Structure formats: C-alpha cells, structure tokens
C-alpha positions in Angstrom: -99.9 -28.4 36.0 -96.5 -28.2 36.4 -94.5 -25.8 37.6 -90.8 -25.7 36.7 -89.9 -23.1 39.6 -88.4 -20.0 37.9 -90.6 -16.7 37.4 -88.7 -16.2 33.8 -90.7 -19.1 32.4 -94.0 -16.8 32.8 -92.3 -14.1 31.7 -91.2 -16.3 28.1 -94.9 -17.4 27.8 -96.0 -13.6 28.2 -93.6 -12.6 25.4 -94.8 -15.2 23.2 -98.4 -14.9 23.7 -97.8 -11.3 22.7 -96.3 -12.6 19.4 -98.8 -15.0 18.8 -96.2 -17.6 19.3 -96.7 -21.1 21.5 -93.6 -21.6 23.4 -92.1 -24.8 25.2 -89.4 -25.8 27.7 -87.9 -28.9 26.1 -85.3 -31.5 26.9 -82.8 -31.6 29.8 -84.2 -28.9 31.8 -87.6 -30.7 32.2 -85.8 -34.0 32.6 -83.8 -32.6 35.5 -86.5 -30.9 36.8 -88.4 -34.4 37.6 -84.9 -35.9 38.9 -84.3 -32.9 41.0 -81.1 -32.1 39.3 -79.8 -28.5 38.5 -80.0 -27.2 35.4 -78.8 -24.0 33.6 -79.3 -24.6 30.2 -82.8 -23.9 29.0 -83.8 -24.9 25.9 -87.1 -23.2 24.1 -89.0 -24.7 21.3 -91.4 -22.1 19.6 -94.3 -22.9 17.4 -95.9 -20.3 14.9 -99.4 -20.0 15.4 -99.8 -18.8 11.6 -98.7 -20.8 8.3 -95.4 -20.2 7.5 -94.3 -17.7 10.0 -91.6 -20.4 11.7 -88.5 -19.0 10.3 -87.1 -16.8 12.7 -89.7 -16.8 15.5 -87.2 -18.2 17.7 -85.2 -15.5 17.5 -88.1 -12.8 17.7 -89.0 -14.7 20.9 -85.3 -14.4 22.2 -85.2 -10.7 21.6 -88.4 -9.8 23.3 -87.9 -12.0 26.4 -84.1 -10.9 26.8 -85.6 -7.2 26.9 -88.5 -8.4 29.3 -85.8 -10.0 31.5 -83.6 -7.1 31.9 -81.8 -6.5 28.2 -79.0 -9.1 28.2 -77.4 -9.2 24.6 -78.9 -11.8 22.3 -76.5 -14.0 20.2 -78.3 -14.5 17.0 -77.8 -17.5 14.4 -79.8 -16.7 11.4 -78.7 -19.8 9.5 -80.1 -21.9 12.0 -83.1 -20.0 12.9 -81.9 -20.0 16.8 -80.6 -17.3 19.4 -79.5 -17.3 22.7 -78.9 -15.3 25.9 -77.4 -15.1 29.6 -79.7 -14.4 32.3 -78.7 -13.9 35.8 -81.9 -13.9 38.5 -82.2 -10.8 40.9 -81.7 -7.1 41.0 -78.5 -5.7 39.7 -77.3 -5.4 43.5 -78.3 -8.8 44.7 -77.0 -10.6 41.5 -77.4 -14.7 42.4 -74.3 -16.6 41.1 -76.3 -18.8 38.9 -76.3 -18.0 35.6 -78.8 -19.1 33.1 -78.1 -19.8 29.3 -81.6 -19.7 27.2 -81.7 -20.8 23.3 -84.7 -20.4 21.1 -85.2 -21.9 18.2 -88.4 -22.7 16.0 -89.9 -26.5 15.9 -88.2 -28.5 13.6 -87.6 -31.8 11.7 -84.6 -33.1 10.8 -83.5 -35.3 8.2 -79.5 -36.7 7.4 -77.3 -37.9 4.6 -75.2 -40.6 5.3 -71.8 -39.1 5.5 -72.6 -36.0 7.8 -74.3 -35.6 11.1 -75.3 -32.1 10.0 -78.9 -32.4 9.0 -81.1 -30.9 6.7 -83.6 -29.0 8.8 -87.5 -28.2 8.0 -90.0 -26.1 9.6 -92.1 -28.8 11.8 -94.2 -29.4 14.8 -93.6 -29.7 18.3 -93.9 -33.4 18.3 -91.6 -33.1 15.0 -89.1 -31.6 17.4 -89.7 -34.1 20.4 -89.2 -36.7 17.9 -86.2 -35.8 16.7 -84.5 -35.6 20.3 -82.0 -38.1 21.2 -83.9 -40.1 24.1 -87.3 -40.3 25.4 -86.3 -38.7 28.7 -85.1 -35.7 26.7 -88.1 -35.4 24.5 -90.3 -34.0 27.1 -92.2 -30.5 26.9 -93.9 -27.9 29.1 -95.9 -25.5 27.4 -95.4 -21.7 29.2 -98.1 -19.8 27.3 -100.2 -18.5 29.9 -103.5 -20.4 28.8 -101.8 -23.9 29.1 -99.0 -23.1 31.6 -97.0 -26.0 32.7 -99.1 -28.5 30.5 -96.9 -31.6 29.9 -96.2 -32.9 26.5 -95.0 -36.6 26.5 -95.5 -38.4 23.7 -93.1 -41.3 23.7 -93.4 -42.4 27.5 -90.4 -40.2 28.6 -91.9 -40.0 32.2 -92.4 -43.7 32.3 -89.0 -44.4 31.3 -87.7 -41.9 33.6 -89.6 -43.9 36.7 -87.8 -47.0 35.2 -84.7 -45.5 34.8 -84.6 -46.5 31.3 -82.9 -45.0 28.3 -84.4 -45.4 24.9 -84.9 -43.6 21.7 -88.3 -42.0 20.7 -87.6 -43.4 17.1 -85.9 -46.8 15.8 -82.6 -46.6 17.5 -80.8 -47.7 14.4 -82.3 -44.4 12.6 -81.2 -42.3 15.8 -78.0 -43.4 16.0 -77.0 -43.5 12.6 -78.3 -40.2 11.7 -76.5 -38.7 14.6 -73.6 -41.3 16.0 -72.6 -38.9 19.1 -75.9 -40.0 20.4 -74.3 -43.3 21.1 -71.7 -41.6 23.4 -74.8 -39.5 25.0 -76.6 -42.6 25.9 -73.4 -43.9 27.4 -73.1 -40.5 29.4 -76.5 -40.4 30.4 -76.1 -44.0 31.8 -73.1 -43.1 33.7 -74.6 -39.6 35.2 -77.7 -40.9 35.8 -77.2 -44.5 36.6 -79.9 -45.4 34.0 -79.9 -48.6 32.3 -79.8 -48.5 28.3 -82.7 -50.5 27.1 -81.6 -53.5 25.4 -82.8 -52.8 21.7 -81.2 -49.3 21.9 -77.8 -50.9 23.2 -77.9 -53.5 20.7 -78.2 -50.6 18.1 -75.2 -49.2 19.4 -73.2 -52.0 18.8 -74.7 -52.1 15.0 -74.0 -48.8 14.7 -70.5 -48.1 16.5 -68.5 -47.6 13.2 -70.3 -45.0 12.6 -68.7 -42.7 15.0 -65.8 -42.5 12.8 -67.7 -39.4 10.9 -67.8 -37.7 14.4 -65.0 -34.9 15.3 -62.4 -35.9 17.9 -63.7 -32.8 19.8 -67.3 -33.5 20.3 -66.3 -37.3 21.1 -64.1 -36.0 23.8 -66.7 -33.7 25.3 -68.8 -36.6 26.1 -66.1 -39.0 27.0 -64.6 -36.2 29.9 -68.5 -36.3 30.8 -68.3 -39.8 31.5 -65.1 -39.4 33.0 -66.5 -36.9 35.5 -69.7 -38.7 36.0 -70.4 -40.2 39.6 -70.2 -43.7 37.9 -67.5 -43.3 35.1 -66.5 -47.1 34.7 -70.0 -48.0 34.2 -69.9 -46.1 30.9 -66.3 -47.4 30.2 -67.7 -51.2 30.8 -70.6 -50.0 28.3 -67.9 -48.4 25.7 -65.9 -52.0 25.5 -69.3 -53.9 25.3 -70.5 -52.0 22.6 -67.6 -51.6 20.5 -67.1 -47.8 21.1 -63.9 -48.5 23.1 -61.8 -49.7 20.2 -62.7 -47.4 18.1 -61.9 -44.4 20.6 -59.6 -46.0 23.0 -58.1 -48.6 21.7 -55.2 -48.6 23.9 -58.2 -49.4 27.1 -59.6 -52.1 24.9 -56.6 -53.5 24.5 -56.3 -54.1 28.2 -59.4 -56.4 28.4 -59.1 -60.4 28.2 -56.7 -62.7 30.0 -53.9 -64.7 28.7 -53.1 -68.1 30.1 -49.7 -70.3 29.5 -49.1 -73.4 31.6 -52.3 -73.0 33.4 -51.2 -69.5 34.8 -53.3 -66.5 33.5 -52.7 -63.1 35.0 -55.5 -60.8 36.1 -57.6 -59.0 33.5 -56.2 -55.4 33.3 -59.3 -53.6 32.2 -61.5 -54.7 34.7 -58.7 -54.0 37.3 -58.2 -50.5 35.6 -62.2 -50.0 36.0 -61.5 -51.0 40.0 -58.8 -48.5 40.5 -60.5 -45.8 39.0 -64.2 -46.6 41.1 -61.4 -46.5 44.0 -60.1 -42.9 43.2 -63.7 -41.7 42.7 -64.8 -43.0 46.2 -61.5 -41.2 47.6 -62.5 -38.1 46.0 -66.1 -38.5 47.8 -64.4 -39.1 51.2 -61.4 -36.9 50.9 -62.4 -34.0 48.6 -59.2 -34.8 46.7 -56.9 -33.8 49.7 -58.9 -30.7 50.2 -57.8 -29.0 46.8 -60.1 -26.1 45.4 -59.3 -26.9 41.6 -62.7 -28.3 40.2 -60.9 -29.6 36.9 -58.0 -31.9 39.4 -60.5 -34.8 40.0 -60.8 -35.2 36.2 -57.0 -35.2 35.2 -56.6 -37.5 38.4 -59.3 -39.9 36.9 -57.6 -40.0 33.6 -54.2 -40.8 35.3 -56.2 -43.7 36.9 -57.8 -45.0 33.5 -54.3 -44.8 31.9 -51.8 -45.9 34.8 -51.8 -49.4 33.3 -52.3 -48.5 29.6 -48.3 -49.7 28.8 -49.0 -53.4 30.1 -49.8 -54.7 26.8 -47.0 -53.8 24.9 -44.3 -55.1 27.7 -46.1 -58.3 28.7 -44.0 -61.7 28.9 -44.5 -65.1 30.4 -41.7 -66.9 32.3 -41.5 -70.3 33.4 -40.2 -68.9 37.0 -42.0 -65.7 37.6 -45.1 -66.3 35.8 -46.4 -63.1 34.1 -44.1 -60.0 34.1 -45.2 -56.2 33.2 -41.8 -55.0 33.6 -41.4 -50.9 32.6 -45.0 -51.0 32.1 -45.4 -47.5 34.0 -42.5 -46.0 31.3 -44.3 -47.4 28.1 -47.6 -45.7 29.5 -46.2 -42.6 30.4 -44.7 -42.4 27.0 -48.2 -43.0 25.6 -49.9 -40.7 27.1 -49.0 -37.6 25.2 -49.9 -39.8 21.9 -53.5 -40.4 23.4 -53.7 -37.1 24.6 -53.2 -35.5 21.0 -55.3 -38.2 19.2 -58.5 -37.0 21.5 -57.8 -33.2 21.6 -57.3 -33.4 25.1 -55.2 -30.3 26.8 -51.4 -30.6 26.2 -50.2 -28.4 28.8 -49.8 -29.0 32.6 -53.0 -31.7 32.4 -51.2 -34.0 29.9 -48.0 -33.3 32.0 -49.6 -34.0 35.3 -51.3 -37.3 33.8 -48.0 -38.4 32.5 -46.0 -37.9 35.5 -48.7 -39.5 37.9 -48.5 -42.7 35.3 -44.7 -42.8 35.4 -44.6 -42.1 39.1 -47.7 -44.8 40.3 -45.4 -48.0 41.1 -42.9 -45.9 43.2 -44.6 -46.0 46.5 -45.8 -49.4 45.8 -42.1 -50.6 45.4 -41.3 -48.5 48.6 -43.9 -50.0 50.3 -42.6 -53.6 49.6 -38.9 -52.6 50.3 -37.2 -51.4 53.3 -38.1 -47.2 53.2 -35.2 -45.7 53.0 -34.8 -41.8 53.4 -33.1 -41.6 50.3 -35.8 -43.0 48.3 -38.5 -41.1 49.6 -36.6 -37.8 49.3 -36.2 -38.8 45.4 -40.0 -39.6 45.2 -40.8 -36.4 46.8 -38.5 -34.3 44.5 -40.2 -36.0 41.3 -43.5 -36.1 42.2 -43.5 -32.0 43.8 -47.1 -30.6 44.7 -48.6 -34.1 43.1 -47.3 -36.2 45.8 -50.7 -36.4 47.6 -52.7 -37.6 44.2 -50.1 -39.6 43.6 -50.3 -41.1 47.1 -54.3 -41.5 46.1 -53.9 -42.9 43.0 -51.3 -45.9 44.6 -53.6 -46.6 47.4 -56.6 -46.7 45.0 -54.3 -49.3 42.8 -54.3 -51.8 45.5 -57.4 -54.4 44.6 -55.9 -57.8 45.9 -58.8 -59.8 46.9 -56.4 -61.8 49.4 -57.0 -60.1 52.8 -53.7 -60.8 54.3 -51.8 -59.4 51.4 -54.2 -56.3 51.6 -53.3 -55.6 55.2 -50.0 -55.9 54.5 -49.8 -53.5 51.8 -51.6 -51.0 53.3 -49.5 -51.2 56.8 -46.4 -50.7 54.3 -48.0 -48.1 52.4 -49.1 -46.2 56.0 -45.3 -46.2 56.4 -44.2 -44.8 53.3 -46.8 -41.7 53.8 -45.5 -41.1 57.6 -42.1 -41.1 56.2 -42.9 -38.5 53.6 -44.6 -36.3 55.9 -41.5 -36.3 58.1 -39.1 -35.6 55.5 -41.0 -32.9 53.9 -41.1 -31.4 57.3 -37.4 -31.9 57.8 -35.9 -31.7 54.6 -38.5 -29.4 52.5 -37.4 -31.4 49.5 -41.1 -31.3 47.8 -40.4 -29.1 44.6 -36.8 -28.1 46.0 -34.4 -26.0 44.3 -30.4 -26.8 44.6 -29.2 -24.5 47.0 -26.5 -23.4 44.8 -27.5 -22.3 41.5 -26.0 -22.4 37.6 -25.1 -18.5 37.7 -23.4 -19.1 41.5 -21.3 -21.1 39.8 -20.7 -19.3 36.9 -19.9 -15.9 38.9 -17.6 -17.8 41.3 -15.2 -19.3 38.8 -15.7 -16.8 36.0 -17.0 -19.1 33.6 -19.7 -19.6 31.0 -22.2 -22.0 30.3 -20.4 -25.5 30.3 -20.9 -29.4 30.8 -19.2 -28.8 34.2 -21.7 -26.7 35.5 -24.4 -29.6 35.1 -22.0 -32.2 36.8 -21.5 -30.0 39.9 -25.4 -28.9 39.9 -26.3 -32.9 39.7 -23.8 -33.8 42.3 -25.5 -31.4 44.9 -28.8 -32.6 44.1 -27.7 -36.2 44.5 -26.0 -35.6 47.6 -29.1 -33.6 49.3 -31.5 -36.3 48.0 -29.6 -39.2 49.2 -29.0 -37.3 52.7 -25.1 -36.8 52.4 -25.6 -33.3 52.9 -28.6 -30.7 54.3 -30.7 -29.1 51.9 -28.9 -26.0 53.0 -26.8 -23.1 51.1 -23.7 -23.3 53.3 -23.4 -27.2 53.0 -24.5 -27.1 49.0 -21.5 -24.2 48.9 -18.9 -26.2 50.2 -19.7 -29.2 48.1 -19.3 -27.0 45.1 -15.9 -25.6 45.9 -14.8 -29.3 46.4 -16.5 -30.6 43.4 -15.0 -27.6 41.3 -11.3 -28.2 42.4 -11.4 -31.6 41.4 -12.7 -30.2 38.0 -9.9 -28.0 37.8 -11.8 -24.7 38.4 -10.8 -21.9 40.6 -12.5 -19.3 42.3 -12.0 -15.8 40.6 
C-alpha cells in the first residue's frame, strides 16, 4: 500500500465510495511523492461503476469532497466535465500556509485533429486516461477508495523509468508530440527540473515534430520556457532545445549564437556555449549568495534572462579584422535594443521586468571595461548612477561573464573586478550616487529665474549632474545651487 501522506485523500475516497465512484490520484502528485518533492496540485481521476455514469462524476465528487473538507468554493467547467477547489489543511484558527489545488475529472480518452491542440474527448477507462498522459512517470495512479486504498496502477513502467531517471512517452512519441506539441517543451522542462534523461526514441521524435510547435500559443510556450529558466539546471534544457531544433523556432536569436566561424585560421569562441556557462555561473551565484539577500522570489528569473540575452547582439555586429581578429563592438547596445522585441514576441511582461533585463544587457560590459582600465572615480559614479538599485545584480552578472580558461587571465580579471567592487562601495558610502536625484530640480530653476519649461533648464540640470558624477562638485544642494547661478548667468538668465 502507498500512503500519499495527506488525510484529504482518505476523505476523497470515502466520498467516492458513497457516490459509487472509483477515484485515483494521478500524475504529478504521485510522481513527486516518489521523488520526495513537494506538490500542491492534486489531480483526481474518477471512473463510474455503472455504464454511462461518467459524464459529470468528476463534478459530483468535487462537490462532495469540498463539503467534507470544509466547504471551499467549487469552480465547475461543465463543458470539460471538470471541477476544482482550493483546500488549506487545519482548523480555521491554525491554518497552514500550504494551499492545495484539487482538480477532479472523469476518466477520458482523447483524439486530435492535425491543426489543433484541443482534443476530442470521450469517456474512457482509467488506463485510457493514463495512456493519454505525456510521460510514463506522469501516468502513475494511486487508488483512493477504502477497499483498495494506496494501490498503485503503473501500466507503462513509470516507476522503472523514474528509478532510471528516464523520460519516455506511454505511446508512440511521434503520436504523442504531434497530438500535443507542447509536450515537447514539457519533456525538456522535466529534464531540467528533475535531471532526467530523455529516452533516445522520445528525443528523436521531438526533432521530427519540432515544426508542430508553431500551432501552440506563445503564452503556453513561454510558461514552459520560464519553468526551464527557473529550473535547477536551465542550461541543460536550453541545450536540448538547440539540439532538437526547437530553439530555432522559439528563440532564433539564441540559436544564432551557436557555432564558430574561422578566417585565416582564427576563430571566435562559441557564443551559445559561452552563454550557457554564464547562465550556469549566475545560477551558482544565486545558490551561494541568495541573490545578494533579496527577498523578491521573481528576481532570480529575470537575472537568468539577462544572462541568457547578455550577448544576443553579437551576431549582428560580428566583424573580422586582420589585426584585431574577431570583434563585437557595440553588441551590448544592439542586444539591449533586441530585448523588448523578444519579450513582445514571447508575451513576456513589458514592464519593470523587461526594463531590468534591458538595463543589465546594456550595462554588462561596463564593469568589465572598468576592470581592464584605470578605475576612475568618475567612471564608477556614472556606473552607479545608471545601474541604480540593480548594481548588485549587474556585478553578479559581470562576474559570471568571466569564463576564460586561462588561469592567469582569470586571476587578473577577478582581481581587477574586486577593485571595481571595492570602489563602488566606497563611492556609494561617500557620495550617495545610487539613484540620486540632482539637488537642484527643474522647478527650482523655473521659480528662481521666473521662466517656464525651456531648453535652458535641461542644459543646467545636465551640467550639474555631470559635475557631480565627475567629482567636480559634491552631491550637495549648496554646491549645486551655486553652479546653477553661474550656469544661468552664462545663459543670460537673471534671478527674479
């Protein structure tokens, strides 16, 4: 007997027995039980004991189970024969933080038309329902009824595949992926999340069916892509996407980074694999440093996106010079310009998340250039001003970007990089430059000289900002005010 460890399963089984329904926990919740992973999404498949009673049995069992578990509101989807509700264990006065989402559905079999992911659904047996699952490790079912409680149903060898760390489809993988092409992305996502290997015949079928991904919406693809990016090993999934041909269809800009061009016997490094190493370094830094102590759970995802896109502009500016060899001048500006286009196409958020990634891509060379040159106070102040609160993440990304295998070069880079970091701390403590607002505002200038909005205000404000960043005047109101008066006099402005 397998005890899935929650009292709610026995409650559901008791409700199923009263209704004359066979009920099974299926899919991810069973897989994660065996893997020792937490899971709060619980799928329950229902099988009627009488002919023709399957149509709404999932809805019936959901309502009965919700009432028995405390009366949570049930969301019903009659057209699909499904129902769901949320459940928090414990009494009202001592609710736990973990919220379970339970979905109930009658056992079904599915068939597909060639141009749609939407299946034609018919009533079926439990095995029909398991057969329609994407992978054998997700086709496991555990009975919840009292007389067979904890009995495992594993018709496709999912436990053996799980023990061997293998992802394979229950049926012919070409049919599985052609029917629902999103399953190709799910295969790669599970490989990244679980560290499993995709079986050879299953992976080859992804390559054969890659073009089918075009019928899937950008939103659904991006959900899986973000799960790959947030996984413990995103580079594994991205490499599988490249090898299978999915990358060229979903993120062609990243696919274009792969490969080495050689002229006169001189080649550049493979930018794709360099990018994967930078991404791995960022993930490793997150684990070690907890992303500089930030509490925002979303921040690591967008930092990873910045790592993925930091060199995306290189193919467009790549040039060969007989003296210099391969150059990529201006790739950071080209890449930053490409970020919004990529985010739009993938339906990624276009607010502060996109601006954050764009900023890090634009600035990712600045600390490295500083580390290779004389570290001046002025240059560091400007970096602090432009990076603002994202300076720590920028420095983390730039540190991850040091991937040379030459140990002497790496030591030199890291030593110089530490000097830049030290200078950042010193200047921030002394000059308070991060996110600073000029001590004299446009309103101050207009009131002092009795003028409205005009070009001269911008000239004065920019001059004061540059003087502070260059260290010519301190970041203080009195010094800025005196400079405003001097500048205004040269522009022919007189105080009121």
